[in-house]
Structures are given as structure tokens and as C-alpha cells.
C-alpha positions as CSV (number, residue, x, y, z in Angstrom):
1,M,0.0,0.0,0.0
2,T,1.1,3.5,-0.8
3,Q,-0.3,5.8,1.9
4,A,-0.7,8.8,-0.5
5,C,-2.6,6.7,-3.1
6,T,-6.4,7.2,-3.0
7,F,-7.2,3.7,-4.3
8,C,-4.8,2.1,-1.8
9,R,-6.6,4.0,1.0
10,I,-10.0,2.8,-0.3
11,A,-8.7,-0.8,-0.4
12,A,-7.5,-0.4,3.2
13,G,-10.9,0.9,4.3
14,E,-9.5,4.4,5.1
15,L,-11.6,6.2,2.5
16,P,-15.2,5.5,1.8
17,A,-16.4,4.0,-1.5
18,Q,-19.4,2.2,-2.8
19,L,-17.9,-1.2,-3.1
20,V,-19.2,-3.5,-5.9
21,L,-16.7,-6.3,-5.5
22,D,-14.4,-7.1,-2.6
23,E,-12.0,-10.0,-3.1
24,P,-8.5,-10.8,-1.7
25,E,-6.7,-9.5,-4.8
26,V,-9.2,-7.2,-6.4
27,L,-11.6,-4.5,-5.4
28,A,-14.2,-2.7,-7.5
29,F,-16.2,0.4,-6.6
30,L,-18.3,3.0,-8.2
31,D,-16.5,6.0,-9.8
32,R,-17.2,9.2,-8.0
33,S,-17.4,11.1,-11.3
34,P,-19.0,8.5,-13.6
35,L,-19.3,8.7,-17.3
36,F,-22.7,7.0,-16.8
37,L,-24.3,5.9,-13.6
38,G,-22.9,2.5,-12.7
39,H,-19.4,3.3,-14.0
40,C,-17.1,1.0,-12.0
41,L,-13.3,1.0,-11.3
42,V,-11.7,-2.4,-10.9
43,V,-8.3,-2.2,-9.1
44,P,-5.7,-4.6,-7.8
45,R,-5.5,-4.3,-4.0
46,A,-1.7,-4.2,-4.2
47,H,-0.4,-0.8,-5.4
48,V,0.5,-1.2,-9.1
49,S,0.9,2.0,-11.1
50,T,0.3,0.7,-14.6
51,L,-0.6,-2.4,-16.6
52,L,3.1,-2.7,-17.4
53,D,3.8,-3.1,-13.6
54,L,1.2,-5.7,-13.0
55,P,2.7,-9.1,-12.1
56,A,1.6,-11.9,-14.4
57,P,-0.2,-13.9,-11.7
58,S,-2.4,-10.8,-11.0
59,I,-3.6,-10.5,-14.6
60,A,-6.3,-13.2,-14.3
61,P,-7.8,-11.9,-11.1
62,L,-8.0,-8.3,-12.3
63,F,-9.4,-9.0,-15.8
64,G,-11.6,-11.8,-14.5
65,A,-13.2,-9.3,-12.1
66,A,-13.6,-6.7,-14.9
67,Q,-15.3,-9.4,-17.1
68,R,-17.7,-10.4,-14.3
69,I,-18.6,-6.8,-13.6
70,A,-19.2,-6.1,-17.4
71,R,-21.4,-9.2,-17.4
72,A,-23.4,-8.0,-14.3
73,I,-23.8,-4.5,-15.6
74,E,-26.3,-5.5,-18.3
75,P,-29.0,-7.1,-16.2
76,A,-28.4,-5.0,-13.0
77,L,-28.6,-1.6,-14.8
78,S,-30.7,-2.5,-17.9
79,A,-27.7,-1.7,-20.0
80,D,-27.2,-2.8,-23.6
81,G,-23.5,-3.5,-23.2
82,S,-20.4,-1.9,-21.6
83,F,-17.3,0.0,-22.4
84,V,-14.1,-1.4,-20.8
85,A,-10.9,0.7,-20.8
86,M,-7.8,1.7,-19.0
87,N,-5.2,4.4,-19.2
88,N,-1.5,3.9,-18.6
89,K,0.3,7.1,-17.4
90,V,-1.4,9.5,-19.8
91,S,-4.9,10.5,-18.6
92,Q,-4.5,8.3,-15.5
93,S,-6.0,10.6,-12.8
94,V,-5.0,8.2,-10.0
95,P,-1.6,6.5,-10.5
96,H,-2.9,3.1,-9.4
97,L,-3.9,0.7,-12.2
98,H,-7.6,0.7,-12.7
99,V,-10.0,-0.7,-15.3
100,H,-13.1,1.3,-16.1
101,V,-16.2,-0.7,-16.7
102,V,-19.0,1.6,-18.0
103,P,-22.5,0.7,-18.8
104,R,-23.6,1.6,-22.3
105,R,-27.0,2.0,-23.9
106,K,-28.0,2.5,-27.5
107,K,-28.2,6.2,-28.2
108,D,-26.5,7.2,-24.9
109,G,-24.6,10.0,-26.6
110,L,-21.2,8.5,-26.4
111,R,-19.7,8.3,-29.8
112,G,-16.7,6.0,-30.5
113,F,-13.5,6.9,-28.7
114,F,-12.8,10.2,-26.9
115,W,-9.9,11.2,-29.0
116,P,-9.3,12.0,-32.7
117,R,-8.5,9.1,-35.0
118,A,-5.5,9.0,-37.3
119,K,-4.9,7.4,-40.7
120,Y,-1.7,5.7,-41.9
121,E,-0.2,7.6,-44.9
122,S,0.1,4.3,-46.8
123,D,-0.1,0.5,-46.5
124,E,3.7,0.6,-46.3
125,A,3.7,3.0,-43.4
126,M,1.2,0.7,-41.6
127,A,3.5,-2.3,-42.3
128,R,6.5,-0.4,-40.8
129,V,4.6,0.2,-37.6
130,A,3.5,-3.4,-37.4
131,E,7.1,-4.6,-37.9
132,A,8.4,-2.2,-35.2
133,L,5.9,-3.7,-32.8
134,R,6.7,-7.3,-33.8
135,T,10.4,-6.6,-33.3
136,A,9.8,-5.1,-29.8
137,L,7.7,-8.1,-28.9
138,R,10.6,-10.4,-29.8
139,S,13.0,-8.4,-27.7
140,P,13.4,-9.3,-24.0
141,A,11.9,-6.7,-21.7
């Protein structure tokens, strides 16, 4: 636990939150500034800043919980589906890994992603980016 971290303090019971899920490795609670009502944040109990810092054994508990919440959102809130997302460093308002699970309804006003889209200048440029990623994936971390 990092004492200054808001989510660590919620996990420790030091700050109030509307808990949705409370498990040994994972906690989920309602976002205080929701995109839509029912917007949940799923967090590892252990302080982890980003997805890149998450230990491999913690991946299944975190994403399993996010999946279960996404499944529960539909019947519980009469939602048509959900939006599941996370930020790493950029736009991460609390530097503790968290997965957003947001209920969605048809014609809810949310259109696509929240940022402008880009286009590759050519198929060759797209191929160069793919190759750079493949090379990085082959390299040891």
C-alpha cells in the first residue's frame, strides 16, 4: 500500500467508497465522477501504477473481475452493453492501475472513442509500424 494513493486508501478501508466487489486480490467500486451511472473502477489491492507493472499472476484476477462486472452491468442496470478501458500514465488521474467498466445503452450519446482518429499515410507505413511492434515483442523486456 502506498499511503498517499487514493485507491490504496480505499482498499485499506481508510476512505469511503461504494464497493461493488471485494476480493482478496481485487476491489471494484463506483467511480465518484461517472461517465454514466454504474461506472465501476476495478483495481488490484496491491499498489501497481500501470498495466506494465502488474505481475503476471495478477492478470487473471484483475481481468476476470472486470469481465464479471461487465457481465453483471447489463442485467443489473438494464444496459445494452459496456465500455471497458484503462489508461497507462497519460490521462491516468490516480496513479494506481484501474479498469473502467462503464454501462452503455444505445443512443446514450457516447460516440466512439474520446480522441481524434488518425490514418496511416500508406499501407507501407502501416507495415513499418507493425514490424516495429513485432520486433519489440521479440526483444526481452
